[in-house]
C-alpha angles and dihedrals in degrees: 000000000000105000115249098022125118113235137215119015097321095304096119119106098223117044117210118246120204137169121240111239101167143006106219096182139320096300104024129068137166120231137184112234128164090354094305131101110233130184112235125200113202107236123232098018140085126198126195114278121259103172111006113157095231105022131071123250107275133222112270094013095119090047092050091051091048092050092050088050089052092050094043108038117191107270095025119131120239135185114226115214114195130209129194102306117053096202141013128234090274090057093249117147109251113221150150103235124218125181109237096215096060104003092242108173097227097193090055094044092054092052094042091053094047097248092115139023123230111252127191112224108173133242088026098075107125094116099026098110092057092045092048092050092050090049093052091052094048091049093047090050094046093236124170115328091008092064099032099043107015090244143327130316094036112146117228107260114240113247120236 
């Protein structure tokens, strides 16, 4: 277990607190925890790609990255809530991210505002029902990528 991180769907007694050092893209950040910088992948969501090695830049990707940067300013403290799997295949810490100062559930906020879509990634499903419900509302209301792009996975159209 990564020291300082809460485990398993919020059932741990001591939540892990980390400091944001970088926003990589809409669903990946880097944090300093226990003196180390660790990449963190926000569980249960997917934002449009901005610099994937094999996929084109997607509609609303830059906006999603900017919104994550607004929600998670460099230097802000976050609580990392773990689910079943501690890391993904890229060795990123998997976490539900909450701002310490106001307990904003960042994963949920991104979906609710239309900057991300809810994505089911078993066995990490502790918060999936809430994420799915927020995603249905954002889609029905045409928020964010739903209104601007018609939905996820839409490549940016070349200008010209």
